[in-house]
C-alpha positions as CSV (number, residue, x, y, z in Angstrom):
1,N,23.1,1.8,34.0
2,K,24.3,-1.1,32.2
3,W,22.1,-2.9,29.6
4,R,22.2,-6.6,30.1
5,I,21.2,-9.7,27.4
6,V,20.2,-12.9,29.2
7,L,19.7,-15.6,27.0
8,P,18.6,-19.1,27.8
9,D,21.9,-21.6,27.2
10,N,20.3,-24.2,24.4
11,G,23.4,-24.5,22.7
12,R,23.5,-21.8,20.2
13,Q,26.7,-20.3,19.4
14,G,28.2,-16.9,19.2
15,K,26.8,-15.8,15.3
16,D,23.1,-16.8,16.5
17,W,23.4,-14.6,19.6
18,E,24.3,-11.7,17.3
19,Q,21.5,-12.5,14.8
20,D,19.1,-12.8,17.8
21,S,20.2,-9.4,19.6
22,A,20.0,-7.4,16.1
23,F,16.2,-9.1,15.8
24,Y,15.5,-8.4,19.6
25,S,17.2,-4.9,19.7
26,G,15.2,-3.4,22.4
27,N,13.3,-4.8,25.5
28,R,10.8,-2.5,26.2
29,I,6.7,-2.5,26.1
30,Q,4.8,-0.6,23.7
31,T,1.1,-0.9,23.5
32,A,0.4,2.2,22.0
33,K,-0.6,2.4,18.3
34,Y,-0.5,6.0,17.2
35,T,2.6,8.5,17.2
36,W,2.1,11.9,16.6
37,F,2.5,11.8,13.0
38,T,0.7,8.8,12.3
39,F,-2.5,9.5,14.7
40,L,-4.3,11.4,12.2
41,P,-4.0,9.2,8.7
42,Q,-4.3,6.0,10.7
43,N,-7.2,7.2,13.3
44,L,-9.4,8.4,10.1
45,F,-8.1,5.1,7.9
46,E,-9.8,3.1,11.3
47,Q,-13.1,5.3,11.4
48,F,-13.8,4.8,7.7
49,H,-13.7,1.0,8.7
50,R,-17.1,1.5,10.4
51,L,-20.0,1.5,8.2
52,G,-21.9,4.3,10.0
53,N,-19.1,7.0,9.1
54,L,-18.8,5.5,5.5
55,Y,-22.7,6.4,5.1
56,F,-22.6,10.0,6.4
57,F,-19.5,10.7,4.3
58,F,-21.5,9.0,1.4
59,L,-24.3,11.5,2.2
60,V,-21.7,14.6,2.0
61,V,-20.5,13.4,-1.2
62,L,-23.2,13.1,-2.7
63,N,-24.8,16.5,-1.3
64,W,-21.6,18.6,-3.3
65,F,-23.7,17.7,-6.4
66,P,-26.3,20.4,-7.1
67,Q,-29.0,18.1,-8.6
68,V,-29.4,16.0,-5.4
69,E,-28.7,18.7,-2.8
70,V,-31.2,18.7,0.0
71,L,-29.7,20.4,2.6
72,H,-26.6,23.0,2.8
73,K,-23.6,21.8,2.5
74,G,-22.2,22.5,6.1
75,I,-25.0,21.2,7.9
76,T,-24.8,17.5,6.2
77,M,-21.0,17.5,7.0
78,L,-21.7,18.7,10.8
79,P,-22.9,14.8,12.6
80,L,-20.3,13.2,10.4
81,A,-17.6,15.7,12.1
82,V,-19.0,15.7,15.5
83,V,-19.0,11.9,15.6
84,L,-15.3,11.4,13.9
85,L,-14.0,14.9,16.4
86,A,-15.5,12.5,19.4
87,S,-14.0,9.4,18.3
88,M,-10.4,10.8,17.3
89,A,-10.5,12.8,21.2
90,K,-11.4,9.4,22.9
91,D,-8.7,7.5,21.0
92,A,-5.8,10.0,21.4
93,I,-7.2,10.1,25.3
94,E,-6.8,6.3,25.2
95,D,-3.7,5.8,23.3
96,Y,-2.0,9.0,25.8
97,R,-2.5,6.8,28.8
98,K,-1.6,3.6,27.1
99,Y,1.5,5.7,26.4
100,Q,1.9,6.9,29.9
101,Y,1.6,3.4,31.6
102,D,4.0,1.9,29.0
103,K,6.5,4.5,29.7
104,T,6.6,3.8,33.9
105,I,6.3,0.1,32.8
106,N,9.6,0.6,31.0
107,F,11.5,2.3,33.5
108,T,10.7,0.6,36.5
109,K,13.9,-1.6,38.1
110,T,13.6,-5.0,37.8
111,R,15.4,-7.9,39.5
112,V,17.4,-10.6,37.5
113,Y,18.5,-13.6,39.1
114,D,21.2,-15.8,38.3
115,K,22.9,-19.1,39.4
């Protein structure tokens, strides 16, 4: 269970090795883009970059004013909530699968060839 750092022999001195080892502190792969704490705000931020979601959000906000209210407030929010929840569930499942794949890749044994 020892960590081995392999740097190419390109004439660097010891101080450069310390600087590089601080910059590349780990050797793990991470393709998942969410964590438990950042999933909701980051996913909502990405969802509202889509024009259709912004349109339905505008209708929901507009429907809160009694002068322009067409339907009940809950009925107007329903399509937006369904679309957001469905896409959140899809993104969560996809990101969890990426996390599992990253975990299996990061814990596989590797061979290091040395002269």
